[in-house]
PyMOL Python script that loads the backbone (N, CA, C, O; Angstrom):
from pymol import cmd

cmd.read_pdbstr("""\
ATOM      1  N   MET A   1     -27.579   6.915  10.561  1.00  0.00           N
ATOM      2  CA  MET A   1     -27.922   5.558  10.169  1.00  0.00           C
ATOM      3  C   MET A   1     -28.305   4.760  11.414  1.00  0.00           C
ATOM      4  O   MET A   1     -27.603   4.789  12.425  1.00  0.00           O
ATOM      5  N   ALA A   2     -29.409   4.062  11.327  1.00  0.00           N
ATOM      6  CA  ALA A   2     -29.897   3.271  12.463  1.00  0.00           C
ATOM      7  C   ALA A   2     -29.106   1.973  12.586  1.00  0.00           C
ATOM      8  O   ALA A   2     -28.652   1.411  11.589  1.00  0.00           O
ATOM      9  N   ALA A   3     -28.950   1.511  13.812  1.00  0.00           N
ATOM     10  CA  ALA A   3     -28.323   0.218  14.079  1.00  0.00           C
ATOM     11  C   ALA A   3     -29.427  -0.804  14.317  1.00  0.00           C
ATOM     12  O   ALA A   3     -30.394  -0.530  15.028  1.00  0.00           O
ATOM     13  N   TYR A   4     -29.279  -1.968  13.726  1.00  0.00           N
ATOM     14  CA  TYR A   4     -30.274  -3.023  13.873  1.00  0.00           C
ATOM     15  C   TYR A   4     -29.635  -4.260  14.477  1.00  0.00           C
ATOM     16  O   TYR A   4     -28.443  -4.509  14.295  1.00  0.00           O
ATOM     17  N   HIS A   5     -30.428  -5.025  15.187  1.00  0.00           N
ATOM     18  CA  HIS A   5     -29.980  -6.311  15.697  1.00  0.00           C
ATOM     19  C   HIS A   5     -30.182  -7.324  14.569  1.00  0.00           C
ATOM     20  O   HIS A   5     -31.187  -7.271  13.861  1.00  0.00           O
ATOM     21  N   VAL A   6     -29.235  -8.242  14.402  1.00  0.00           N
ATOM     22  CA  VAL A   6     -29.243  -9.175  13.281  1.00  0.00           C
ATOM     23  C   VAL A   6     -29.354 -10.613  13.771  1.00  0.00           C
ATOM     24  O   VAL A   6     -28.703 -11.009  14.737  1.00  0.00           O
ATOM     25  N   LEU A   7     -30.185 -11.378  13.089  1.00  0.00           N
ATOM     26  CA  LEU A   7     -30.287 -12.825  13.297  1.00  0.00           C
ATOM     27  C   LEU A   7     -30.027 -13.483  11.948  1.00  0.00           C
ATOM     28  O   LEU A   7     -30.397 -12.945  10.905  1.00  0.00           O
ATOM     29  N   VAL A   8     -29.387 -14.656  11.977  1.00  0.00           N
ATOM     30  CA  VAL A   8     -28.978 -15.325  10.743  1.00  0.00           C
ATOM     31  C   VAL A   8     -29.327 -16.806  10.821  1.00  0.00           C
ATOM     32  O   VAL A   8     -29.249 -17.424  11.883  1.00  0.00           O
ATOM     33  N   LYS A   9     -29.711 -17.362   9.678  1.00  0.00           N
ATOM     34  CA  LYS A   9     -29.957 -18.803   9.585  1.00  0.00           C
ATOM     35  C   LYS A   9     -29.476 -19.279   8.220  1.00  0.00           C
ATOM     36  O   LYS A   9     -29.644 -18.583   7.219  1.00  0.00           O
ATOM     37  N   GLN A  10     -28.884 -20.457   8.183  1.00  0.00           N
ATOM     38  CA  GLN A  10     -28.437 -21.034   6.919  1.00  0.00           C
ATOM     39  C   GLN A  10     -29.640 -21.336   6.030  1.00  0.00           C
ATOM     40  O   GLN A  10     -30.696 -21.747   6.512  1.00  0.00           O
ATOM     41  N   GLY A  11     -29.466 -21.128   4.734  1.00  0.00           N
ATOM     42  CA  GLY A  11     -30.507 -21.435   3.762  1.00  0.00           C
ATOM     43  C   GLY A  11     -31.530 -20.316   3.619  1.00  0.00           C
ATOM     44  O   GLY A  11     -31.387 -19.234   4.190  1.00  0.00           O
ATOM     45  N   ASP A  12     -32.558 -20.608   2.847  1.00  0.00           N
ATOM     46  CA  ASP A  12     -33.641 -19.649   2.616  1.00  0.00           C
ATOM     47  C   ASP A  12     -34.717 -19.858   3.666  1.00  0.00           C
ATOM     48  O   ASP A  12     -35.485 -20.818   3.595  1.00  0.00           O
ATOM     49  N   ALA A  13     -34.774 -18.966   4.633  1.00  0.00           N
ATOM     50  CA  ALA A  13     -35.744 -19.072   5.727  1.00  0.00           C
ATOM     51  C   ALA A  13     -36.763 -17.938   5.700  1.00  0.00           C
ATOM     52  O   ALA A  13     -37.374 -17.625   6.722  1.00  0.00           O
ATOM     53  N   LEU A  14     -36.948 -17.324   4.534  1.00  0.00           N
ATOM     54  CA  LEU A  14     -37.904 -16.209   4.446  1.00  0.00           C
ATOM     55  C   LEU A  14     -39.312 -16.658   4.818  1.00  0.00           C
ATOM     56  O   LEU A  14     -40.029 -15.934   5.508  1.00  0.00           O
ATOM     57  N   ALA A  15     -39.714 -17.845   4.371  1.00  0.00           N
ATOM     58  CA  ALA A  15     -41.052 -18.349   4.708  1.00  0.00           C
ATOM     59  C   ALA A  15     -41.172 -18.573   6.214  1.00  0.00           C
ATOM     60  O   ALA A  15     -42.239 -18.352   6.787  1.00  0.00           O
ATOM     61  N   GLU A  16     -40.099 -19.004   6.852  1.00  0.00           N
ATOM     62  CA  GLU A  16     -40.136 -19.197   8.299  1.00  0.00           C
ATOM     63  C   GLU A  16     -40.315 -17.867   9.025  1.00  0.00           C
ATOM     64  O   GLU A  16     -41.044 -17.790  10.014  1.00  0.00           O
ATOM     65  N   VAL A  17     -39.653 -16.824   8.538  1.00  0.00           N
ATOM     66  CA  VAL A  17     -39.819 -15.495   9.142  1.00  0.00           C
ATOM     67  C   VAL A  17     -41.250 -15.024   8.953  1.00  0.00           C
ATOM     68  O   VAL A  17     -41.854 -14.483   9.879  1.00  0.00           O
ATOM     69  N   ASP A  18     -41.796 -15.225   7.759  1.00  0.00           N
ATOM     70  CA  ASP A  18     -43.203 -14.866   7.523  1.00  0.00           C
ATOM     71  C   ASP A  18     -44.114 -15.613   8.488  1.00  0.00           C
ATOM     72  O   ASP A  18     -45.066 -15.037   9.014  1.00  0.00           O
ATOM     73  N   GLY A  19     -43.828 -16.897   8.724  1.00  0.00           N
ATOM     74  CA  GLY A  19     -44.608 -17.692   9.668  1.00  0.00           C
ATOM     75  C   GLY A  19     -44.482 -17.179  11.090  1.00  0.00           C
ATOM     76  O   GLY A  19     -45.457 -17.165  11.841  1.00  0.00           O
ATOM     77  N   ALA A  20     -43.276 -16.757  11.459  1.00  0.00           N
ATOM     78  CA  ALA A  20     -43.055 -16.205  12.801  1.00  0.00           C
ATOM     79  C   ALA A  20     -43.847 -14.905  12.973  1.00  0.00           C
ATOM     80  O   ALA A  20     -44.428 -14.658  14.030  1.00  0.00           O
ATOM     81  N   LEU A  21     -43.864 -14.086  11.932  1.00  0.00           N
ATOM     82  CA  LEU A  21     -44.638 -12.842  11.996  1.00  0.00           C
ATOM     83  C   LEU A  21     -46.130 -13.144  12.124  1.00  0.00           C
ATOM     84  O   LEU A  21     -46.839 -12.456  12.859  1.00  0.00           O
ATOM     85  N   LYS A  22     -46.608 -14.163  11.419  1.00  0.00           N
ATOM     86  CA  LYS A  22     -48.022 -14.555  11.529  1.00  0.00           C
ATOM     87  C   LYS A  22     -48.328 -15.109  12.914  1.00  0.00           C
ATOM     88  O   LYS A  22     -49.393 -14.838  13.470  1.00  0.00           O
ATOM     89  N   ALA A  23     -47.398 -15.887  13.477  1.00  0.00           N
ATOM     90  CA  ALA A  23     -47.591 -16.427  14.830  1.00  0.00           C
ATOM     91  C   ALA A  23     -47.682 -15.291  15.839  1.00  0.00           C
ATOM     92  O   ALA A  23     -48.525 -15.322  16.735  1.00  0.00           O
ATOM     93  N   LEU A  24     -46.825 -14.294  15.699  1.00  0.00           N
ATOM     94  CA  LEU A  24     -46.882 -13.136  16.595  1.00  0.00           C
ATOM     95  C   LEU A  24     -48.205 -12.389  16.429  1.00  0.00           C
ATOM     96  O   LEU A  24     -48.824 -11.975  17.409  1.00  0.00           O
ATOM     97  N   GLU A  25     -48.626 -12.224  15.182  1.00  0.00           N
ATOM     98  CA  GLU A  25     -49.896 -11.538  14.917  1.00  0.00           C
ATOM     99  C   GLU A  25     -51.050 -12.281  15.579  1.00  0.00           C
ATOM    100  O   GLU A  25     -51.970 -11.662  16.113  1.00  0.00           O
ATOM    101  N   GLY A  26     -50.997 -13.608  15.541  1.00  0.00           N
ATOM    102  CA  GLY A  26     -52.027 -14.418  16.186  1.00  0.00           C
ATOM    103  C   GLY A  26     -52.053 -14.248  17.693  1.00  0.00           C
ATOM    104  O   GLY A  26     -53.068 -14.520  18.335  1.00  0.00           O
ATOM    105  N   ARG A  27     -50.944 -13.799  18.259  1.00  0.00           N
ATOM    106  CA  ARG A  27     -50.867 -13.537  19.702  1.00  0.00           C
ATOM    107  C   ARG A  27     -51.034 -12.055  20.009  1.00  0.00           C
ATOM    108  O   ARG A  27     -50.768 -11.612  21.126  1.00  0.00           O
ATOM    109  N   GLY A  28     -51.480 -11.282  19.001  1.00  0.00           N
ATOM    110  CA  GLY A  28     -51.783  -9.872  19.237  1.00  0.00           C
ATOM    111  C   GLY A  28     -50.631  -8.910  19.030  1.00  0.00           C
ATOM    112  O   GLY A  28     -50.738  -7.739  19.396  1.00  0.00           O
ATOM    113  N   VAL A  29     -49.515  -9.379  18.445  1.00  0.00           N
ATOM    114  CA  VAL A  29     -48.372  -8.491  18.189  1.00  0.00           C
ATOM    115  C   VAL A  29     -48.367  -8.148  16.707  1.00  0.00           C
ATOM    116  O   VAL A  29     -48.031  -8.988  15.872  1.00  0.00           O
ATOM    117  N   ALA A  30     -48.736  -6.921  16.383  1.00  0.00           N
ATOM    118  CA  ALA A  30     -48.783  -6.480  14.992  1.00  0.00           C
ATOM    119  C   ALA A  30     -47.374  -6.434  14.402  1.00  0.00           C
ATOM    120  O   ALA A  30     -46.388  -6.284  15.123  1.00  0.00           O
ATOM    121  N   ARG A  31     -47.302  -6.564  13.084  1.00  0.00           N
ATOM    122  CA  ARG A  31     -46.004  -6.532  12.393  1.00  0.00           C
ATOM    123  C   ARG A  31     -45.202  -5.294  12.782  1.00  0.00           C
ATOM    124  O   ARG A  31     -43.996  -5.387  13.011  1.00  0.00           O
ATOM    125  N   ALA A  32     -45.852  -4.146  12.860  1.00  0.00           N
ATOM    126  CA  ALA A  32     -45.163  -2.907  13.211  1.00  0.00           C
ATOM    127  C   ALA A  32     -44.587  -2.962  14.621  1.00  0.00           C
ATOM    128  O   ALA A  32     -43.562  -2.338  14.896  1.00  0.00           O
ATOM    129  N   ALA A  33     -45.233  -3.698  15.511  1.00  0.00           N
ATOM    130  CA  ALA A  33     -44.770  -3.799  16.899  1.00  0.00           C
ATOM    131  C   ALA A  33     -43.794  -4.959  17.111  1.00  0.00           C
ATOM    132  O   ALA A  33     -43.234  -5.103  18.197  1.00  0.00           O
ATOM    133  N   SER A  34     -43.587  -5.782  16.086  1.00  0.00           N
ATOM    134  CA  SER A  34     -42.736  -6.973  16.230  1.00  0.00           C
ATOM    135  C   SER A  34     -41.251  -6.647  16.226  1.00  0.00           C
ATOM    136  O   SER A  34     -40.429  -7.477  16.614  1.00  0.00           O
ATOM    137  N   GLY A  35     -40.906  -5.441  15.789  1.00  0.00           N
ATOM    138  CA  GLY A  35     -39.504  -5.062  15.673  1.00  0.00           C
ATOM    139  C   GLY A  35     -38.923  -5.346  14.302  1.00  0.00           C
ATOM    140  O   GLY A  35     -37.779  -4.984  14.030  1.00  0.00           O
ATOM    141  N   PHE A  36     -39.701  -5.998  13.422  1.00  0.00           N
ATOM    142  CA  PHE A  36     -39.228  -6.351  12.089  1.00  0.00           C
ATOM    143  C   PHE A  36     -38.833  -5.105  11.305  1.00  0.00           C
ATOM    144  O   PHE A  36     -39.574  -4.124  11.253  1.00  0.00           O
ATOM    145  N   HIS A  37     -37.641  -5.167  10.692  1.00  0.00           N
ATOM    146  CA  HIS A  37     -37.213  -4.089   9.801  1.00  0.00           C
ATOM    147  C   HIS A  37     -37.077  -4.608   8.369  1.00  0.00           C
ATOM    148  O   HIS A  37     -37.646  -4.045   7.435  1.00  0.00           O
ATOM    149  N   LYS A  38     -36.307  -5.698   8.215  1.00  0.00           N
ATOM    150  CA  LYS A  38     -36.017  -6.185   6.872  1.00  0.00           C
ATOM    151  C   LYS A  38     -35.493  -7.612   6.950  1.00  0.00           C
ATOM    152  O   LYS A  38     -34.912  -8.021   7.955  1.00  0.00           O
ATOM    153  N   TYR A  39     -35.706  -8.364   5.871  1.00  0.00           N
ATOM    154  CA  TYR A  39     -35.044  -9.660   5.768  1.00  0.00           C
ATOM    155  C   TYR A  39     -34.528  -9.853   4.355  1.00  0.00           C
ATOM    156  O   TYR A  39     -35.052  -9.294   3.391  1.00  0.00           O
ATOM    157  N   LEU A  40     -33.480 -10.666   4.263  1.00  0.00           N
ATOM    158  CA  LEU A  40     -32.830 -10.921   2.987  1.00  0.00           C
ATOM    159  C   LEU A  40     -32.413 -12.380   2.916  1.00  0.00           C
ATOM    160  O   LEU A  40     -31.960 -12.953   3.907  1.00  0.00           O
ATOM    161  N   HIS A  41     -32.568 -12.979   1.742  1.00  0.00           N
ATOM    162  CA  HIS A  41     -31.941 -14.274   1.517  1.00  0.00           C
ATOM    163  C   HIS A  41     -30.704 -13.964   0.683  1.00  0.00           C
ATOM    164  O   HIS A  41     -30.811 -13.579  -0.481  1.00  0.00           O
ATOM    165  N   VAL A  42     -29.546 -14.134   1.277  1.00  0.00           N
ATOM    166  CA  VAL A  42     -28.282 -13.821   0.623  1.00  0.00           C
ATOM    167  C   VAL A  42     -27.817 -15.096  -0.086  1.00  0.00           C
ATOM    168  O   VAL A  42     -27.267 -16.001   0.541  1.00  0.00           O
ATOM    169  N   THR A  43     -28.041 -15.154  -1.374  1.00  0.00           N
ATOM    170  CA  THR A  43     -27.780 -16.389  -2.112  1.00  0.00           C
ATOM    171  C   THR A  43     -26.304 -16.757  -2.132  1.00  0.00           C
ATOM    172  O   THR A  43     -25.973 -17.939  -2.036  1.00  0.00           O
ATOM    173  N   GLN A  44     -25.418 -15.794  -2.251  1.00  0.00           N
ATOM    174  CA  GLN A  44     -23.980 -16.098  -2.284  1.00  0.00           C
ATOM    175  C   GLN A  44     -23.505 -16.714  -0.973  1.00  0.00           C
ATOM    176  O   GLN A  44     -22.593 -17.541  -0.971  1.00  0.00           O
ATOM    177  N   ALA A  45     -24.109 -16.321   0.128  1.00  0.00           N
ATOM    178  CA  ALA A  45     -23.743 -16.869   1.437  1.00  0.00           C
ATOM    179  C   ALA A  45     -24.655 -18.014   1.855  1.00  0.00           C
ATOM    180  O   ALA A  45     -24.411 -18.663   2.872  1.00  0.00           O
ATOM    181  N   ALA A  46     -25.698 -18.264   1.083  1.00  0.00           N
ATOM    182  CA  ALA A  46     -26.684 -19.314   1.380  1.00  0.00           C
ATOM    183  C   ALA A  46     -27.234 -19.165   2.792  1.00  0.00           C
ATOM    184  O   ALA A  46     -27.277 -20.126   3.559  1.00  0.00           O
ATOM    185  N   GLN A  47     -27.654 -17.950   3.124  1.00  0.00           N
ATOM    186  CA  GLN A  47     -28.227 -17.716   4.442  1.00  0.00           C
ATOM    187  C   GLN A  47     -29.279 -16.625   4.391  1.00  0.00           C
ATOM    188  O   GLN A  47     -29.327 -15.820   3.461  1.00  0.00           O
ATOM    189  N   THR A  48     -30.116 -16.619   5.408  1.00  0.00           N
ATOM    190  CA  THR A  48     -31.139 -15.597   5.574  1.00  0.00           C
ATOM    191  C   THR A  48     -30.698 -14.668   6.685  1.00  0.00           C
ATOM    192  O   THR A  48     -30.246 -15.114   7.740  1.00  0.00           O
ATOM    193  N   VAL A  49     -30.829 -13.380   6.447  1.00  0.00           N
ATOM    194  CA  VAL A  49     -30.467 -12.357   7.419  1.00  0.00           C
ATOM    195  C   VAL A  49     -31.732 -11.580   7.760  1.00  0.00           C
ATOM    196  O   VAL A  49     -32.447 -11.122   6.869  1.00  0.00           O
ATOM    197  N   VAL A  50     -32.006 -11.433   9.053  1.00  0.00           N
ATOM    198  CA  VAL A  50     -33.166 -10.679   9.518  1.00  0.00           C
ATOM    199  C   VAL A  50     -32.666  -9.529  10.372  1.00  0.00           C
ATOM    200  O   VAL A  50     -31.827  -9.718  11.253  1.00  0.00           O
ATOM    201  N   MET A  51     -33.184  -8.336  10.109  1.00  0.00           N
ATOM    202  CA  MET A  51     -32.845  -7.170  10.911  1.00  0.00           C
ATOM    203  C   MET A  51     -34.077  -6.752  11.712  1.00  0.00           C
ATOM    204  O   MET A  51     -35.169  -6.590  11.165  1.00  0.00           O
ATOM    205  N   VAL A  52     -33.876  -6.583  13.015  1.00  0.00           N
ATOM    206  CA  VAL A  52     -34.944  -6.121  13.903  1.00  0.00           C
ATOM    207  C   VAL A  52     -34.468  -4.871  14.622  1.00  0.00           C
ATOM    208  O   VAL A  52     -33.267  -4.618  14.723  1.00  0.00           O
ATOM    209  N   GLY A  53     -35.407  -4.103  15.113  1.00  0.00           N
ATOM    210  CA  GLY A  53     -35.079  -2.827  15.736  1.00  0.00           C
ATOM    211  C   GLY A  53     -34.211  -2.940  16.977  1.00  0.00           C
ATOM    212  O   GLY A  53     -33.300  -2.137  17.174  1.00  0.00           O
ATOM    213  N   THR A  54     -34.487  -3.930  17.813  1.00  0.00           N
ATOM    214  CA  THR A  54     -33.732  -4.096  19.054  1.00  0.00           C
ATOM    215  C   THR A  54     -33.528  -5.566  19.351  1.00  0.00           C
ATOM    216  O   THR A  54     -34.241  -6.419  18.822  1.00  0.00           O
ATOM    217  N   ARG A  55     -32.575  -5.857  20.179  1.00  0.00           N
ATOM    218  CA  ARG A  55     -32.256  -7.238  20.554  1.00  0.00           C
ATOM    219  C   ARG A  55     -33.429  -7.935  21.241  1.00  0.00           C
ATOM    220  O   ARG A  55     -33.600  -9.148  21.116  1.00  0.00           O
ATOM    221  N   ASP A  56     -34.231  -7.160  21.965  1.00  0.00           N
ATOM    222  CA  ASP A  56     -35.347  -7.753  22.695  1.00  0.00           C
ATOM    223  C   ASP A  56     -36.685  -7.612  21.956  1.00  0.00           C
ATOM    224  O   ASP A  56     -37.747  -7.746  22.565  1.00  0.00           O
ATOM    225  N   ALA A  57     -36.634  -7.345  20.657  1.00  0.00           N
ATOM    226  CA  ALA A  57     -37.856  -7.234  19.852  1.00  0.00           C
ATOM    227  C   ALA A  57     -38.611  -8.568  19.859  1.00  0.00           C
ATOM    228  O   ALA A  57     -37.984  -9.626  19.899  1.00  0.00           O
ATOM    229  N   PRO A  58     -39.935  -8.531  19.819  1.00  0.00           N
ATOM    230  CA  PRO A  58     -40.717  -9.769  19.810  1.00  0.00           C
ATOM    231  C   PRO A  58     -40.308 -10.742  18.699  1.00  0.00           C
ATOM    232  O   PRO A  58     -40.268 -11.950  18.934  1.00  0.00           O
ATOM    233  N   LEU A  59     -40.005 -10.247  17.505  1.00  0.00           N
ATOM    234  CA  LEU A  59     -39.601 -11.150  16.426  1.00  0.00           C
ATOM    235  C   LEU A  59     -38.259 -11.807  16.749  1.00  0.00           C
ATOM    236  O   LEU A  59     -38.070 -12.986  16.448  1.00  0.00           O
ATOM    237  N   ALA A  60     -37.333 -11.081  17.348  1.00  0.00           N
ATOM    238  CA  ALA A  60     -36.056 -11.673  17.747  1.00  0.00           C
ATOM    239  C   ALA A  60     -36.293 -12.809  18.735  1.00  0.00           C
ATOM    240  O   ALA A  60     -35.687 -13.874  18.615  1.00  0.00           O
ATOM    241  N   ALA A  61     -37.158 -12.590  19.696  1.00  0.00           N
ATOM    242  CA  ALA A  61     -37.455 -13.629  20.683  1.00  0.00           C
ATOM    243  C   ALA A  61     -38.111 -14.836  20.023  1.00  0.00           C
ATOM    244  O   ALA A  61     -37.803 -15.977  20.368  1.00  0.00           O
ATOM    245  N   GLU A  62     -39.005 -14.592  19.083  1.00  0.00           N
ATOM    246  CA  GLU A  62     -39.687 -15.675  18.381  1.00  0.00           C
ATOM    247  C   GLU A  62     -38.693 -16.520  17.590  1.00  0.00           C
ATOM    248  O   GLU A  62     -38.749 -17.749  17.645  1.00  0.00           O
ATOM    249  N   LEU A  63     -37.793 -15.884  16.860  1.00  0.00           N
ATOM    250  CA  LEU A  63     -36.816 -16.626  16.060  1.00  0.00           C
ATOM    251  C   LEU A  63     -35.771 -17.306  16.943  1.00  0.00           C
ATOM    252  O   LEU A  63     -35.311 -18.405  16.633  1.00  0.00           O
ATOM    253  N   ARG A  64     -35.407 -16.668  18.015  1.00  0.00           N
ATOM    254  CA  ARG A  64     -34.424 -17.223  18.955  1.00  0.00           C
ATOM    255  C   ARG A  64     -34.904 -18.574  19.497  1.00  0.00           C
ATOM    256  O   ARG A  64     -34.092 -19.444  19.813  1.00  0.00           O
ATOM    257  N   GLY A  65     -36.205 -18.739  19.599  1.00  0.00           N
ATOM    258  CA  GLY A  65     -36.773 -19.976  20.120  1.00  0.00           C
ATOM    259  C   GLY A  65     -36.890 -21.078  19.079  1.00  0.00           C
ATOM    260  O   GLY A  65     -37.367 -22.170  19.388  1.00  0.00           O
ATOM    261  N   ARG A  66     -36.470 -20.813  17.870  1.00  0.00           N
ATOM    262  CA  ARG A  66     -36.544 -21.800  16.790  1.00  0.00           C
ATOM    263  C   ARG A  66     -35.141 -22.299  16.457  1.00  0.00           C
ATOM    264  O   ARG A  66     -34.173 -21.548  16.580  1.00  0.00           O
ATOM    265  N   PRO A  67     -35.020 -23.546  16.043  1.00  0.00           N
ATOM    266  CA  PRO A  67     -33.689 -24.095  15.751  1.00  0.00           C
ATOM    267  C   PRO A  67     -33.004 -23.427  14.565  1.00  0.00           C
ATOM    268  O   PRO A  67     -33.645 -23.058  13.581  1.00  0.00           O
ATOM    269  N   GLY A  68     -31.686 -23.280  14.682  1.00  0.00           N
ATOM    270  CA  GLY A  68     -30.864 -22.819  13.570  1.00  0.00           C
ATOM    271  C   GLY A  68     -30.579 -21.334  13.506  1.00  0.00           C
ATOM    272  O   GLY A  68     -29.728 -20.907  12.726  1.00  0.00           O
ATOM    273  N   TRP A  69     -31.269 -20.533  14.308  1.00  0.00           N
ATOM    274  CA  TRP A  69     -31.055 -19.092  14.274  1.00  0.00           C
ATOM    275  C   TRP A  69     -29.896 -18.715  15.195  1.00  0.00           C
ATOM    276  O   TRP A  69     -29.821 -19.179  16.333  1.00  0.00           O
ATOM    277  N   THR A  70     -28.995 -17.870  14.694  1.00  0.00           N
ATOM    278  CA  THR A  70     -27.877 -17.379  15.489  1.00  0.00           C
ATOM    279  C   THR A  70     -27.861 -15.862  15.453  1.00  0.00           C
ATOM    280  O   THR A  70     -28.501 -15.230  14.612  1.00  0.00           O
ATOM    281  N   GLU A  71     -27.118 -15.301  16.381  1.00  0.00           N
ATOM    282  CA  GLU A  71     -26.991 -13.846  16.492  1.00  0.00           C
ATOM    283  C   GLU A  71     -25.494 -13.530  16.480  1.00  0.00           C
ATOM    284  O   GLU A  71     -24.847 -13.511  17.527  1.00  0.00           O
ATOM    285  N   PRO A  72     -24.952 -13.284  15.286  1.00  0.00           N
ATOM    286  CA  PRO A  72     -23.511 -13.119  15.143  1.00  0.00           C
ATOM    287  C   PRO A  72     -22.917 -12.060  16.068  1.00  0.00           C
ATOM    288  O   PRO A  72     -23.422 -10.942  16.169  1.00  0.00           O
ATOM    289  N   GLY A  73     -21.838 -12.442  16.736  1.00  0.00           N
ATOM    290  CA  GLY A  73     -21.115 -11.503  17.582  1.00  0.00           C
ATOM    291  C   GLY A  73     -21.842 -11.098  18.838  1.00  0.00           C
ATOM    292  O   GLY A  73     -21.423 -10.159  19.515  1.00  0.00           O
ATOM    293  N   ASP A  74     -22.914 -11.776  19.165  1.00  0.00           N
ATOM    294  CA  ASP A  74     -23.722 -11.390  20.297  1.00  0.00           C
ATOM    295  C   ASP A  74     -23.641 -12.427  21.411  1.00  0.00           C
ATOM    296  O   ASP A  74     -23.506 -13.621  21.145  1.00  0.00           O
ATOM    297  N   VAL A  75     -23.720 -11.979  22.630  1.00  0.00           N
ATOM    298  CA  VAL A  75     -23.782 -12.874  23.771  1.00  0.00           C
ATOM    299  C   VAL A  75     -25.230 -13.299  23.908  1.00  0.00           C
ATOM    300  O   VAL A  75     -26.110 -12.438  23.940  1.00  0.00           O
ATOM    301  N   PRO A  76     -25.517 -14.605  23.990  1.00  0.00           N
ATOM    302  CA  PRO A  76     -26.915 -15.051  24.093  1.00  0.00           C
ATOM    303  C   PRO A  76     -27.618 -14.481  25.328  1.00  0.00           C
ATOM    304  O   PRO A  76     -27.013 -14.303  26.386  1.00  0.00           O
ATOM    305  N   LEU A  77     -28.898 -14.204  25.161  1.00  0.00           N
ATOM    306  CA  LEU A  77     -29.706 -13.764  26.296  1.00  0.00           C
ATOM    307  C   LEU A  77     -29.911 -14.927  27.253  1.00  0.00           C
ATOM    308  O   LEU A  77     -30.055 -16.070  26.819  1.00  0.00           O
ATOM    309  N   ARG A  78     -29.926 -14.656  28.504  1.00  0.00           N
ATOM    310  CA  ARG A  78     -30.239 -15.698  29.498  1.00  0.00           C
ATOM    311  C   ARG A  78     -31.734 -15.629  29.759  1.00  0.00           C
ATOM    312  O   ARG A  78     -32.292 -14.553  29.974  1.00  0.00           O
ATOM    313  N   THR A  79     -32.380 -16.806  29.737  1.00  0.00           N
ATOM    314  CA  THR A  79     -33.820 -16.823  29.956  1.00  0.00           C
ATOM    315  C   THR A  79     -34.159 -17.569  31.209  1.00  0.00           C
ATOM    316  O   THR A  79     -35.334 -17.687  31.558  1.00  0.00           O
TER     317      THR A  79
END
""", "prot")
cmd.dss("prot")
cmd.show_as("cartoon", "prot")
cmd.util.cbc("prot")
cmd.orient("prot")
């Protein structure tokens, strides 16, 4: 079973993830190269969960730069 890096945001942020993927595509990063694996809106928890291949995946960096995204149990990257 593969291990994925997880990012979480309160509420339904699926459209925001789609927008982040489009922004990356506009900068020449294809969806396959973004690190995107899966996203879910977990209604019982009222949050969106995004799984990416690695902590330093382009999509992780894109979401990290937007307000409200957290990385549970993870030490923040220093930039």
